C-alpha positions as CSV (number, residue, x, y, z in Angstrom):
1,M,130.9,59.1,112.4
2,P,129.4,59.3,108.7
3,S,128.6,57.1,106.6
4,L,128.2,58.4,102.9
5,D,126.6,56.2,99.7
6,L,126.5,57.9,96.1
7,K,125.2,55.9,93.0
8,I,126.2,57.6,90.0
9,A,124.4,57.1,86.8
10,G,126.4,58.3,83.6
11,P,130.8,58.8,81.4
12,S,133.0,57.6,83.6
13,Q,134.7,60.2,85.6
14,A,137.1,58.8,87.8
15,P,139.3,62.0,88.3
16,V,135.9,64.0,89.2
17,V,134.9,61.6,91.2
18,K,137.0,62.5,93.6
19,Q,137.0,64.9,93.7
20,L,133.3,65.2,94.5
21,V,134.3,62.7,97.1
22,E,136.4,64.9,98.6
23,Q,133.7,67.7,98.0
24,L,131.4,65.8,100.0
25,V,133.9,64.6,102.2
26,A,134.3,68.9,103.3
27,L,131.2,69.4,103.5
28,T,130.3,66.5,105.6
29,T,132.4,68.3,108.0
30,E,132.0,71.9,106.9
31,V,127.7,71.8,106.9
32,L,127.3,68.6,109.2
33,G,129.7,68.9,111.7
34,K,131.0,65.3,111.6
35,H,134.5,64.3,111.8
36,K,136.4,63.5,108.3
37,D,138.7,61.3,110.3
38,V,135.8,58.7,110.3
39,T,134.0,59.8,107.5
40,T,133.0,56.7,105.1
41,V,132.4,57.4,101.1
42,S,131.4,54.6,98.7
43,V,131.1,55.1,95.4
44,Q,129.0,52.8,93.1
45,R,129.1,53.4,89.2
46,V,125.7,52.3,88.1
47,P,125.2,52.2,83.3
48,A,123.3,55.9,82.6
49,D,121.4,52.8,80.4
50,L,120.0,50.7,83.7
51,W,119.4,54.4,85.3
52,F,116.1,55.3,84.3
53,V,113.6,58.7,85.8
54,G,109.8,58.2,86.1
55,G,110.3,54.8,83.4
56,R,112.8,56.1,81.1
57,P,116.9,55.5,80.2
58,L,118.3,58.7,81.9
59,A,118.7,61.7,78.7
60,P,121.6,61.6,77.1
61,G,123.7,64.6,78.1
62,R,122.3,64.3,81.8
63,T,124.0,62.6,85.0
64,G,121.6,60.4,87.6
65,I,122.9,60.7,91.4
66,Y,121.6,59.5,94.7
67,L,123.2,59.3,97.3
68,Q,122.7,58.2,100.9
69,V,124.4,60.3,104.4
70,N,124.3,58.5,107.5
71,V,124.7,60.1,110.8
72,T,123.2,60.1,114.4
73,E,120.0,60.5,114.8
74,G,119.8,63.9,116.3
75,T,123.4,65.3,115.9
76,N,121.6,68.2,112.9
77,S,119.1,70.4,112.6
78,K,117.1,70.7,109.4
79,D,119.0,73.9,108.3
80,Q,122.1,71.8,108.4
81,K,120.4,68.7,105.9
82,A,119.0,71.4,103.7
83,A,122.4,73.0,103.0
84,F,123.7,70.2,102.7
85,V,121.9,68.8,100.4
86,K,121.7,71.8,98.5
87,G,125.7,71.9,98.5
88,A,125.8,68.5,97.5
89,F,123.7,68.5,94.9
90,A,125.5,71.7,93.2
91,A,129.1,70.0,94.1
92,A,127.8,67.2,91.5
93,E,126.7,69.7,89.1
94,S,130.2,72.1,89.4
95,L,131.8,68.8,88.8
96,L,129.7,65.8,86.6
97,G,127.9,68.4,84.8
98,P,124.2,68.5,84.6
99,V,122.6,66.9,86.5
100,D,118.4,65.1,86.8
101,P,116.4,67.1,88.8
102,A,115.2,63.2,89.7
103,S,118.4,63.3,91.8
104,Y,117.9,62.2,95.6
105,I,120.1,63.5,98.5
106,L,119.5,61.4,101.6
107,V,120.7,62.1,105.1
108,H,119.0,59.5,107.5
109,G,119.3,60.4,111.0
110,V,120.0,56.5,112.5
111,P,119.2,56.0,116.5
112,A,122.3,56.6,118.0
113,D,121.6,52.7,119.5
114,A,121.8,50.9,116.1
115,Y,125.3,52.6,114.5
116,G,128.8,52.6,115.4
117,Y,131.8,52.3,113.8
118,G,135.3,50.4,115.3
119,G,132.4,48.2,117.1
120,I,130.7,50.2,119.7
121,T,127.7,51.9,118.5
122,Q,127.5,55.7,118.9
123,E,125.2,55.8,122.4
124,R,128.1,53.6,123.7
125,R,130.7,55.8,123.0
126,H,129.0,59.1,124.3
127,A,128.8,57.6,127.5
128,K,132.1,56.7,127.8
129,A,132.8,60.5,127.3
130,P,134.7,62.5,129.4
131,A,132.2,65.0,130.8
132,E,131.6,68.8,129.6
133,P,133.5,70.7,132.9
134,R,130.8,72.2,134.3
135,A,131.4,76.5,135.1
136,A,132.0,78.3,137.7
137,G,129.2,78.3,139.5
138,V,126.8,76.2,137.7
139,H,125.7,73.1,139.4
140,A,123.7,69.4,138.4
141,L,120.0,69.2,138.6
């Protein structure tokens, strides 16, 4: 049940942004193991002259991105998060052109009791999920 918030500075490229969103959703599903049908993405365009790196306007010919991804805390490993950050940056560069290196991608682990969708926290959703069947001969402690 991830939510992605993407800010992009640079030339407007609506069809390319849609492709980037599709790639980010695919990465979220394949790398982070999240369900596509409940993954949301919001995109904000920021005028290039209002995006600053080191106190200076974004360099001409570059794009800036800031991507925050919220996932339930403890559901992804460090390796999965690192692979997502790498893949998301590569996807942005392949579609948007040169992306300023000072473009940030954050994967936030949010406590299950403070995050949810459909009016139900992840903690409550997990508590209501049916228990996984045990293998024959395996007993609970």
